[in-house]
GUVEXFI-400286 format. One line per field, with one value per residue: residue number from 1; residue in one letter; x, y, z of N, C-alpha, C in turn. Coordinates in Angstrom, 1 decimal. Atoms other than C-alpha are relative to their C-alpha. Layout:
# residues N
resi: NUM, ...
resn: A, ...
n.c1: X, ...
n.c2: Y, ...
n.c3: Z, ...
ca.c1: X, ...
ca.c2: Y, ...
ca.c3: Z, ...
c.c1: X, ...
c.c2: Y, ...
c.c3: Z, ...
***
This chain:
# residues 117
resi: 1, 2, 3, 4, 5, 6, 7, 8, 9, 10, 11, 12, 13, 14, 15, 16, 17, 18, 19, 20, 21, 22, 23, 24, 25, 26, 27, 28, 29, 30, 31, 32, 33, 34, 35, 36, 37, 38, 39, 40, 41, 42, 43, 44, 45, 46, 47, 48, 49, 50, 51, 52, 53, 54, 55, 56, 57, 58, 59, 60, 61, 62, 63, 64, 65, 66, 67, 68, 69, 70, 71, 72, 73, 74, 75, 76, 77, 78, 79, 80, 81, 82, 83, 84, 85, 86, 87, 88, 89, 90, 91, 92, 93, 94, 95, 96, 97, 98, 99, 100, 101, 102, 103, 104, 105, 106, 107, 108, 109, 110, 111, 112, 113, 114, 115, 116, 117
resn: M, I, V, P, V, A, E, L, T, S, Q, G, L, P, F, D, F, C, L, N, P, D, N, G, L, P, L, P, D, A, I, L, Y, L, T, L, P, P, D, V, A, S, A, R, A, A, Y, G, V, E, R, Y, E, T, V, A, I, Q, E, R, V, K, S, Q, F, K, A, V, A, A, E, V, Q, K, R, H, G, E, D, S, W, T, E, I, S, A, S, G, T, I, E, E, V, E, G, L, V, Y, S, K, L, E, P, I, L, S, A, D, P, K, P, I, G, R, L, W, Q
n.c1: -0.1, 0.1, 1.3, 1.1, 0.5, 0.5, 1.1, 1.3, 0.1, 0.7, 1.6, 0.4, -0.2, -1.2, -1.3, -0.6, 0.6, -0.6, -1.4, 0.0, -0.1, -0.8, -0.9, -0.5, -0.7, -1.5, -0.3, -0.8, -1.3, 0.5, 1.1, 0.0, 1.1, -0.2, 0.9, 0.4, 0.8, 1.0, 0.1, -0.9, 0.2, 1.0, -0.2, -0.2, 0.9, 0.6, 0.5, 1.0, 0.5, 0.3, 1.0, -0.6, -0.4, 0.7, -0.5, 0.4, 0.2, -1.6, -0.6, 0.2, -1.0, -1.4, -0.2, -0.5, -1.5, -1.0, 0.2, -0.7, -1.4, -0.6, -0.1, -1.1, -1.1, -0.1, -0.2, -1.2, -1.3, 0.3, -0.5, 0.8, 0.7, -0.5, 0.9, -0.8, 0.8, 0.2, 0.1, -0.7, 0.0, -0.1, -1.4, -0.4, 0.7, -0.8, -1.4, 0.4, 0.5, -1.4, -0.9, 0.5, -0.2, -1.3, -0.7, 0.7, -0.3, -1.3, -0.3, 0.0, 1.2, 0.6, 1.1, 1.2, 0.8, 1.2, 0.9, 0.9, -0.3
n.c2: 1.7, 0.7, -0.6, 0.6, 1.3, 0.3, -0.6, 1.0, 1.1, -0.7, 0.1, 1.4, 0.6, 0.7, -1.0, 0.2, -1.1, -1.4, 0.1, 0.0, -1.0, -0.4, 1.1, -0.3, -1.3, -0.1, 0.1, -1.3, 0.4, 0.1, -0.1, -0.5, -0.3, -0.6, 0.3, -1.2, 0.1, -0.6, -1.4, -1.0, -0.6, -0.8, -1.5, -0.9, -1.4, 0.3, 1.7, 0.2, -0.5, 1.1, 0.7, 0.9, -0.1, 0.4, 0.6, 1.3, 0.3, 0.0, 1.1, 1.1, -0.4, 0.3, 1.6, 0.3, -0.6, 0.6, 1.4, -0.3, -0.2, 1.3, 0.6, -0.5, 0.5, 1.5, 0.0, -1.0, -0.2, -0.6, -1.5, -0.6, -0.4, -0.5, -0.7, -0.9, -0.5, -1.7, -0.4, -1.0, -1.1, 0.2, 0.5, 1.3, 1.0, -0.3, 0.8, 1.4, 0.6, -0.1, 1.1, 1.6, -0.1, -0.1, 1.6, 0.1, -1.1, 0.0, 1.2, 0.1, 0.6, 1.1, 0.1, -0.3, 1.3, 0.4, 0.0, 1.3, 1.3
n.c3: 0.4, -1.3, -0.9, -0.1, -0.6, -1.6, 0.0, 0.4, -0.8, -1.3, 0.0, 0.3, 1.2, -0.2, 0.2, 1.3, 1.1, 0.2, 0.8, 1.6, 0.8, 0.0, 0.3, 1.3, 0.0, -0.3, -1.4, -0.6, -0.6, -1.0, -0.5, -1.4, -0.6, -1.1, -1.0, -1.0, -1.0, -0.2, -0.8, 0.6, 1.4, -0.5, -0.5, 1.1, 0.4, 0.8, -0.3, -0.5, 1.2, 1.2, -0.5, -0.2, -1.2, -1.6, -0.7, 0.4, 1.4, 0.4, -0.7, 1.0, 1.4, -0.2, 0.4, 0.9, 0.5, -0.8, 0.8, 1.2, -0.2, -0.1, 1.2, 0.5, -0.6, 0.2, 1.6, 0.5, -1.0, -1.2, 0.2, 0.8, -0.7, -1.1, -0.8, -0.7, -0.9, 0.4, -1.4, -0.1, 0.6, 1.3, 0.3, -0.4, 1.1, 1.0, -0.3, -0.1, 1.4, 0.9, -0.5, 0.6, 1.4, 0.6, 0.4, 0.9, 1.2, 0.3, 0.3, 1.6, 0.4, 0.5, 0.8, -0.6, -0.6, 0.3, -1.7, -0.6, 0.8
ca.c1: -1.8, -1.2, -3.8, -6.7, -6.3, -6.5, -9.3, -11.6, -10.9, -11.6, -15.2, -15.5, -14.2, -12.4, -8.7, -7.8, -10.3, -8.8, -5.3, -6.3, -6.5, -3.3, -1.5, 1.2, 2.1, 5.7, 7.0, 7.8, 11.3, 9.9, 6.9, 7.0, 4.3, 3.9, 2.3, 0.8, -1.0, -4.5, -4.3, -1.4, -2.9, -6.3, -4.4, -3.1, -4.6, -7.6, -8.1, -11.4, -12.2, -12.2, -14.8, -12.4, -10.8, -12.3, -10.7, -12.8, -12.6, -8.6, -8.2, -9.9, -7.9, -4.8, -5.4, -6.0, -2.7, -1.0, -2.7, -1.4, 2.0, 2.2, 1.4, 3.7, 6.4, 5.5, 5.6, 8.4, 10.6, 10.7, 12.5, 10.0, 8.1, 9.1, 7.1, 8.2, 6.8, 5.3, 5.1, 8.0, 8.6, 8.6, 12.3, 12.8, 10.1, 12.0, 15.4, 13.8, 12.2, 15.9, 17.6, 15.5, 15.5, 19.2, 20.5, 17.9, 18.6, 22.4, 22.4, 22.7, 19.2, 17.4, 15.2, 11.8, 9.7, 6.0, 3.4, 1.7, 3.4
ca.c2: -0.5, -1.3, 1.3, 0.1, -3.4, -2.7, -0.3, -2.7, -5.7, -3.3, -3.2, -6.7, -7.7, -10.8, -10.1, -12.1, -10.3, -7.1, -8.4, -9.4, -5.8, -5.3, -8.5, -8.2, -4.7, -3.4, -4.2, -1.1, -1.2, -0.5, -0.3, 2.2, 2.1, 5.1, 4.5, 6.6, 6.1, 6.9, 9.7, 11.1, 11.3, 12.8, 15.8, 16.8, 19.9, 19.0, 15.2, 14.0, 16.3, 13.3, 11.0, 8.1, 9.7, 8.0, 6.1, 3.1, 3.2, 3.7, 0.9, -1.4, 0.0, -0.8, -4.5, -4.9, -3.2, -5.8, -8.8, -6.9, -6.6, -10.0, -10.9, -8.6, -10.1, -13.9, -13.2, -10.5, -10.7, -9.6, -6.3, -5.5, -4.2, -1.6, 0.0, 3.5, 5.4, 9.1, 9.8, 12.4, 15.9, 16.2, 16.3, 13.2, 11.2, 12.6, 11.1, 7.8, 7.5, 8.6, 6.2, 3.2, 4.6, 5.7, 2.0, 1.4, 4.8, 4.1, 0.6, -0.8, -1.2, -4.5, -6.1, -5.2, -7.7, -8.4, -7.4, -10.4, -13.0
ca.c3: -14.3, -10.3, -8.8, -10.8, -9.8, -6.1, -6.5, -8.3, -6.3, -3.3, -4.8, -5.3, -8.6, -9.1, -8.5, -11.8, -13.8, -12.8, -13.9, -17.5, -18.6, -18.3, -19.0, -21.3, -20.7, -20.4, -16.8, -14.7, -13.7, -10.5, -8.5, -5.3, -2.9, -0.9, 2.7, 5.2, 8.2, 8.4, 11.1, 9.4, 5.7, 7.7, 9.2, 6.0, 4.0, 2.2, 3.3, 2.8, -0.6, -2.9, -2.4, -2.0, 1.1, 4.0, 6.5, 5.5, 1.7, 2.0, 4.8, 2.2, -0.8, 1.1, 1.8, -1.5, -2.4, 0.1, -2.2, -5.4, -3.9, -3.2, -6.7, -8.1, -5.9, -6.5, -10.8, -10.9, -7.7, -4.3, -5.6, -8.0, -5.4, -2.8, 0.0, 1.3, 4.4, 3.1, 6.7, 6.1, 4.8, 1.1, 1.1, 3.3, 0.9, -2.1, -0.6, 0.3, -3.4, -5.0, -2.8, -4.4, -7.8, -8.4, -8.3, -11.1, -13.2, -13.1, -14.1, -17.7, -19.4, -19.0, -21.2, -20.9, -18.9, -19.2, -16.4, -14.8, -17.1
c.c1: -0.4, -1.6, -1.2, -0.4, -0.6, -1.3, -1.1, -0.2, -0.5, -1.5, -0.6, 0.2, 1.1, 1.5, 0.4, -0.5, 0.6, 1.3, -0.1, 0.4, 1.4, 1.4, 0.9, 0.8, 1.2, 0.1, 0.8, 1.4, 0.2, -1.2, 0.3, -1.0, -0.1, -1.1, -0.1, -1.3, -1.4, -0.3, 1.0, -0.5, -1.6, 0.4, 0.6, -1.0, -0.5, -0.3, -1.4, -0.5, -0.4, -0.6, 0.4, 0.9, -0.3, 0.9, -0.3, 0.3, 1.8, 0.6, -0.5, 0.6, 1.3, -0.1, -0.2, 1.4, 1.0, -0.1, 0.7, 1.6, 0.8, -0.1, 1.0, 1.2, 0.2, 0.6, 1.4, 0.8, -0.1, 0.3, -0.6, -1.2, 0.2, -0.9, 0.8, -1.1, 0.1, -0.4, 0.7, -0.2, 0.3, 1.1, 0.7, -0.7, 0.8, 1.2, -0.3, -0.4, 1.5, 0.7, -0.2, 0.0, 1.6, 0.8, -0.9, 0.8, 1.6, 0.8, -0.2, -1.6, 0.0, -0.9, -1.4, -0.9, -1.5, -1.0, -0.9, 0.4, 1.2
c.c2: -0.7, 0.3, -0.5, -1.8, -0.3, 0.6, -0.8, -1.0, 0.4, 0.4, -1.0, -0.7, -0.9, 0.3, -0.7, 0.5, 1.0, -0.2, -0.1, 1.2, 0.1, -0.9, 0.0, 1.2, 0.3, 0.0, 1.5, -0.7, 0.2, 0.6, 0.7, 0.5, 1.0, -0.1, 1.0, -0.1, 0.9, 1.4, 0.8, 0.4, 1.1, 1.2, 0.8, 1.1, -0.8, -1.6, 0.2, 0.8, -0.9, -0.9, -1.3, 0.4, -0.2, -1.2, -1.9, -0.5, -0.4, -1.1, -1.2, -0.3, -0.7, -1.5, -0.5, 0.3, -1.2, -1.4, -0.1, 0.2, -1.4, -0.9, 0.6, -0.7, -1.8, 0.1, 0.8, 0.1, 0.8, 1.6, 0.7, 0.8, 0.9, 1.0, 1.1, 1.0, 1.6, 1.0, 1.5, 1.4, -0.7, -0.1, -1.2, -1.0, 0.2, -0.8, -1.6, -0.5, 0.1, -1.2, -1.1, 0.1, 0.3, -1.3, -0.5, 1.0, -0.2, -1.2, -0.1, -0.4, -1.5, -0.2, 0.3, -1.2, 0.5, 0.1, -1.2, -1.1, -0.8
c.c3: 1.5, 0.7, -0.6, 0.2, 1.2, 0.2, -0.1, 0.6, 1.6, 0.0, -0.4, -1.5, 0.3, 0.1, -1.3, -1.3, -0.1, -0.3, -1.1, -0.7, -0.6, 0.0, -1.3, -0.4, 0.4, 1.6, 0.1, 0.7, 1.5, 0.4, 1.5, 0.5, 0.9, 1.2, 1.0, 0.9, -0.1, 0.7, -0.4, -1.3, 0.6, 0.5, -0.9, -0.8, -1.1, -0.1, -0.2, -1.2, -0.6, 0.8, 0.2, 1.5, 1.3, 0.5, -0.6, -1.3, 0.0, 0.9, -1.0, -1.2, 0.2, 0.2, -1.1, -0.7, 0.6, -0.9, -1.3, 0.2, 0.1, -1.5, -0.8, 0.5, -0.5, -1.5, -0.4, 0.9, 1.0, -0.5, -1.2, 0.7, 1.1, 1.1, 0.8, 0.8, -0.6, 1.1, 0.2, -0.5, -1.4, -0.7, 0.5, -0.9, -1.4, 0.4, 0.2, -1.9, -0.5, 0.4, -0.8, -1.5, -0.7, -0.5, -1.7, -1.6, -0.4, -0.7, -1.4, -0.2, 0.3, -0.8, 0.8, 0.0, -0.4, 1.2, -0.4, -1.3, 0.7
***
C-alpha cells in the first residue's frame, strides 16, 4: 500500500493519483519505516543486485517516502507512522520493532480505520 505510492511518485506520477487505488483500504495498526543510510546499505551483502539498489534511486524514493509519511501523519495522526533505524544488528532492529509493536499488540482492538480518508 505505502511502498507503491513512494515508488510511483518517485517516477514522476502525481501524488494524489498514486493514493487513489488504496483509498478506503483498511488502515494498518502501525506503519514502520525502516531507514538505512546509503553507505551502510551499500556495504551489506548483495547490495546492488536489484536494479533499484542504486544510491540515486534510493535517495529519490526516500524523498518520496518523506512525503508519504507527512500525508499519513496528516490524515491519520502523528503516531500512525514510525521511523526506525535499521543500522543495527538483526537483534537490535528486532528489539526496536517489537518495542513499537508491543503496545499495539497488547492494547484492546480499535475500530478499523480507512486508508487515506
